[in-house]
C-alpha positions as CSV (number, residue, x, y, z in Angstrom):
1,M,-38.9,95.6,-49.7
2,F,-37.8,92.5,-47.9
3,F,-40.1,90.0,-49.7
4,K,-41.1,90.5,-53.3
5,I,-41.5,88.4,-56.5
6,P,-38.2,88.1,-58.4
7,T,-37.8,90.1,-61.6
8,L,-36.2,88.8,-64.7
9,N,-32.9,90.4,-63.8
10,D,-33.2,88.8,-60.3
11,V,-33.7,85.4,-62.0
12,K,-30.6,85.9,-64.1
13,L,-28.6,86.7,-60.9
14,I,-30.1,83.7,-59.1
15,I,-29.0,81.4,-61.9
16,V,-25.5,82.9,-62.1
17,C,-25.0,82.7,-58.3
18,Y,-26.4,79.2,-58.2
19,I,-23.9,78.0,-60.8
20,L,-21.0,79.9,-59.1
21,S,-22.0,78.3,-55.8
22,M,-21.9,74.8,-57.3
23,I,-18.5,75.5,-58.9
24,Y,-17.2,76.9,-55.6
25,S,-18.5,74.0,-53.5
26,L,-17.0,71.4,-55.9
27,V,-13.6,73.2,-55.9
28,A,-13.7,73.6,-52.1
29,I,-14.5,69.9,-51.5
30,L,-11.9,68.7,-54.0
31,G,-9.4,71.1,-52.5
32,L,-10.0,70.0,-49.0
33,T,-9.8,66.3,-50.1
34,A,-6.5,67.0,-52.0
35,L,-5.1,68.6,-48.9
36,G,-6.0,65.5,-46.9
37,V,-8.7,67.3,-44.9
38,P,-11.5,64.9,-44.1
39,T,-15.0,65.9,-45.0
40,A,-18.3,64.7,-43.5
41,A,-21.7,64.1,-45.0
42,N,-24.6,66.2,-43.8
43,T,-26.2,64.1,-41.0
44,A,-29.5,65.9,-41.5
45,I,-30.1,64.1,-44.8
46,P,-32.7,61.4,-44.3
47,T,-31.6,58.0,-45.3
48,Q,-33.9,55.6,-43.5
49,S,-36.8,55.4,-45.9
50,I,-38.1,57.0,-49.0
51,Y,-41.6,57.6,-47.6
52,P,-40.9,60.5,-45.1
53,M,-39.1,62.4,-47.9
54,A,-42.1,64.6,-48.7
55,S,-42.5,65.7,-45.1
56,N,-38.8,66.2,-44.8
57,A,-38.9,68.4,-48.0
58,V,-41.5,70.6,-46.3
59,I,-39.4,70.8,-43.1
60,M,-36.4,71.6,-45.3
61,L,-38.2,74.4,-47.1
62,I,-39.2,76.0,-43.8
63,G,-35.8,75.5,-42.3
64,L,-34.0,77.1,-45.2
65,M,-36.2,80.2,-44.8
66,E,-35.3,80.2,-41.2
67,E,-31.6,80.1,-42.1
68,E,-32.0,83.0,-44.6
69,L,-33.8,85.1,-42.0
70,F,-31.2,84.3,-39.4
71,K,-28.3,85.1,-41.8
72,I,-29.8,88.4,-43.0
73,I,-30.9,89.6,-39.6
74,M,-27.4,88.7,-38.3
75,L,-25.8,90.6,-41.2
76,I,-27.8,93.7,-40.5
77,I,-26.9,93.6,-36.8
78,L,-23.2,93.0,-37.5
79,M,-23.1,95.8,-40.1
80,A,-24.9,98.2,-37.8
81,A,-22.5,97.4,-34.9
82,I,-19.4,97.7,-37.0
83,Y,-20.6,100.9,-38.5
84,Y,-21.4,102.3,-35.1
85,F,-17.8,101.8,-34.0
86,T,-16.0,102.6,-37.2
87,K,-18.3,105.0,-39.1
88,N,-17.0,103.3,-42.2
89,K,-19.8,101.9,-44.4
90,K,-17.6,99.9,-46.7
91,L,-15.7,98.3,-43.8
92,S,-19.0,97.5,-42.1
93,V,-20.3,95.7,-45.2
94,I,-17.1,93.7,-45.8
95,L,-16.4,92.8,-42.2
96,G,-20.1,92.2,-41.5
97,V,-20.3,89.8,-44.5
98,F,-17.1,88.0,-43.5
99,L,-18.2,87.5,-39.9
100,N,-21.7,86.5,-41.0
101,L,-20.3,83.8,-43.3
102,M,-18.0,82.4,-40.5
103,I,-20.9,82.3,-37.9
104,F,-23.3,80.8,-40.4
105,G,-20.8,78.1,-41.3
106,L,-20.1,77.3,-37.7
107,C,-23.8,77.0,-37.0
108,H,-23.7,73.9,-39.2
109,L,-21.1,72.1,-37.0
110,S,-23.5,69.4,-35.6
111,A,-24.8,68.6,-39.1
112,Y,-21.2,68.0,-40.4
113,N,-19.8,65.9,-37.6
114,Y,-18.1,69.0,-36.0
115,N,-15.8,69.4,-39.0
116,V,-14.8,73.1,-38.4
117,I,-12.7,73.4,-41.6
118,Q,-15.5,72.0,-43.8
119,C,-18.1,74.2,-42.1
120,I,-16.1,77.4,-42.6
121,V,-14.7,76.7,-46.1
122,V,-17.6,74.9,-47.7
123,I,-20.7,76.0,-45.9
124,G,-19.7,79.4,-44.5
125,L,-17.8,80.8,-47.4
126,G,-20.0,78.9,-49.9
127,S,-23.0,80.8,-48.6
128,F,-21.5,84.0,-50.0
129,F,-23.4,83.5,-53.2
130,N,-26.9,83.5,-51.8
131,L,-26.0,86.3,-49.4
132,F,-24.6,88.3,-52.4
133,V,-28.0,87.8,-54.1
134,Y,-29.7,89.4,-51.1
135,L,-27.2,92.3,-51.0
136,K,-27.7,93.0,-54.7
137,T,-31.5,92.8,-54.7
138,K,-32.5,93.5,-51.0
139,N,-35.0,90.6,-51.5
140,I,-34.8,87.6,-49.2
141,V,-37.0,85.6,-51.6
142,N,-34.1,85.7,-54.1
143,S,-31.5,84.5,-51.6
144,Y,-33.9,81.8,-50.4
145,I,-34.3,80.5,-54.0
146,V,-30.6,80.1,-54.4
147,H,-30.3,78.4,-51.0
148,V,-33.2,76.0,-51.9
149,L,-31.6,75.1,-55.2
150,I,-28.2,74.5,-53.6
151,D,-29.5,72.4,-50.8
152,F,-31.9,70.5,-53.1
153,L,-29.1,69.5,-55.4
154,F,-26.7,68.4,-52.7
155,D,-29.3,66.7,-50.6
156,S,-30.7,64.9,-53.7
157,I,-27.2,63.6,-54.5
158,G,-26.7,62.5,-50.9
159,I,-30.0,60.7,-50.8
160,I,-29.4,59.0,-54.1
161,F,-26.0,57.7,-52.9
162,A,-27.5,56.6,-49.6
163,F,-30.3,54.7,-51.2
164,H,-27.9,53.2,-53.7
165,Y,-25.7,51.9,-50.9
166,M,-28.8,50.7,-48.9
167,G,-29.8,48.6,-52.0
168,V,-33.0,50.6,-52.7
169,F,-31.9,51.2,-56.3
């Protein structure tokens, strides 16, 4: 089933993958910074006013489901195409996941000032953890929850820093 309520085991996997994703993202950003690779803030984070944040949150929740559907449908198509030509299930999963992560990362170029390295390393490869949750549970709700948690934390941190520098608090 594609959409179902998470089980207790699903919740445990969601928490583990969320924590691993946070660790990976932190290490990836610090690694890129240490290597002198510039990183860009997400330009989609609202910084003008605190009032439209509620409507932006609703839009974000809808957009994240759209991203999950896009990613999973793309994965299924990639795996099917690779399997069609190779007849190798393991290769179709591995190569399908890798290509999926690269494409997903590159889809975020405009949000990260066209920083290709950041989009591939941080966004693309970093989305492995919510894709892994889907692959293990075959439930898009679970991967969506991980994605929402990840984006909520990073967007909240970005908004807090933006408001701080704007003098709001």
